[in-house]
N, C-alpha and C positions, 0 to 999 in steps of 0.2 A: 494504608490503604488501612480504614479501621477497623477493627475487630468484626468479625460478624458481617460486614460489608460483602453483598453482592453486585457483581458485576452482569449489568442486564444485557444478555444477545442484542446487538442493534444492526442496521441495515441500513445503507442507501442507495440509492441508483441514481448515477448521473448522464445528463446527454454527453457522446464523445466529441469534448467542443474544450477548447481553450477554459472556455471563459468558466468551465464548471468547477476547474481544478480550485478555485478558494475554497468554496462549500465542500469540496473533500478533503482538504486543507484542516480547516476549521474542525469539519465533523471529528478525524480522527483525533487531531491538538485535545479535542472534549471528552473522546473517551480515552483515551490518558490520563485526562485531569482526573475522571470519573475514577479510574481504576488505581490511583494512586502514584501516581506519576509526580516529580518535582518538576520543574520549570527546563531543567536541563532534558529530561526525559521526552514530554512535553513537545520541545522543540523535535529531537530526534525524530520521534513519530510523525510527527506533521512533515519534515523532510522527506523519511521513506514515504508517507502515504503520496507526497506531492508527484517525485519518481515515481512508482508504481502507477500512480493516474496520469500522468504523464504519456507513458509507454506506452499504457493501456487507448489512450485515445490517437497516439502518434502511428501505434504501429499494430493496434488492436480493434481497427475499426477502419470501415470503408465510406466514413460521413457523418455526417450531425445526427439523423435518424437511428444511427446506433445510440446504446446505454453501455453505461459501463456501471458493474453490481458489486457494494463491496459488502463488507462484515466485518463485524467486531464481537469477539468475546474472548470469555476466561479460559484456559484449561491448563490443567498439571502446575500451574502457579506461574502462567504468563498471559498476556493479552495478546491476541491473535486477529490480525485483519489478513481478508482476504480478497481479492479483486481478479475478478472476472472479466474477459471482453469476447468480442467473437472471432478477435484474429487469431493464426496460427505462428505461435513462436519459433523463430530460425534464432540459434545461438549465436552470437556475437565469433569473428571469424576469427577475430584478435584483442587483444587489450587494447583500453582506448592509452593512444598515447597524448604526450602537452599539446601538441600540435590541432590534435579534434576538437572540433566544438558540440562536439553532441557524441553520446555512449556510454554516458558513463551512470547511467542510472542504478544497473544493477550494482556496478561496485558503491556507490553512495548507501544502496540498502543493505547490503555485507559487512559495511562499516557501521552502521547506526544501529542495526538488530541483531538480537542474538543466532536467529534462523531464519532463512533465505531460502524456499522452494518453486520451484516451476514447475507445472506441468502441459501439456496438451492435455486437452478434453474433445469430447465430441462438440462440445457446443462451443469450444476457442479455447484461449489461454486462463490459467488460472495461477496466479502467482498469492503465495500465501508468506506471512514474515511474522517475527513474533519478536516481544520482548518482555526477557522476565520482571514478574512483578517485584517491585521496591522490598 
């Protein structure tokens, strides 16, 4: 990151439909690049956003009329992303196994990001994850 460079908070709202995942991924990767991450860091952020947005679409919405809201901002030396949906978070009953075809999204977030938090709110579920700035 360049000295004195300021990362401006940005937001994106997408339809709760798989066709919107591309927009979420590219938005997150651009935010990471603007914050000073290299190619590897940008790819990790893009992957994390893909998983968080896919979970919000698949598990946090009741249909295409719902939206998923995302925000990116800088805080305490880290790039923070928040993903909000209208669903109710239900924790997995057990870790995924090699035979499972899905259910690894939260594991991917934990492996690629420095911190991951999930909270139930009055409006739905909030997933926040951060990656410390280079």
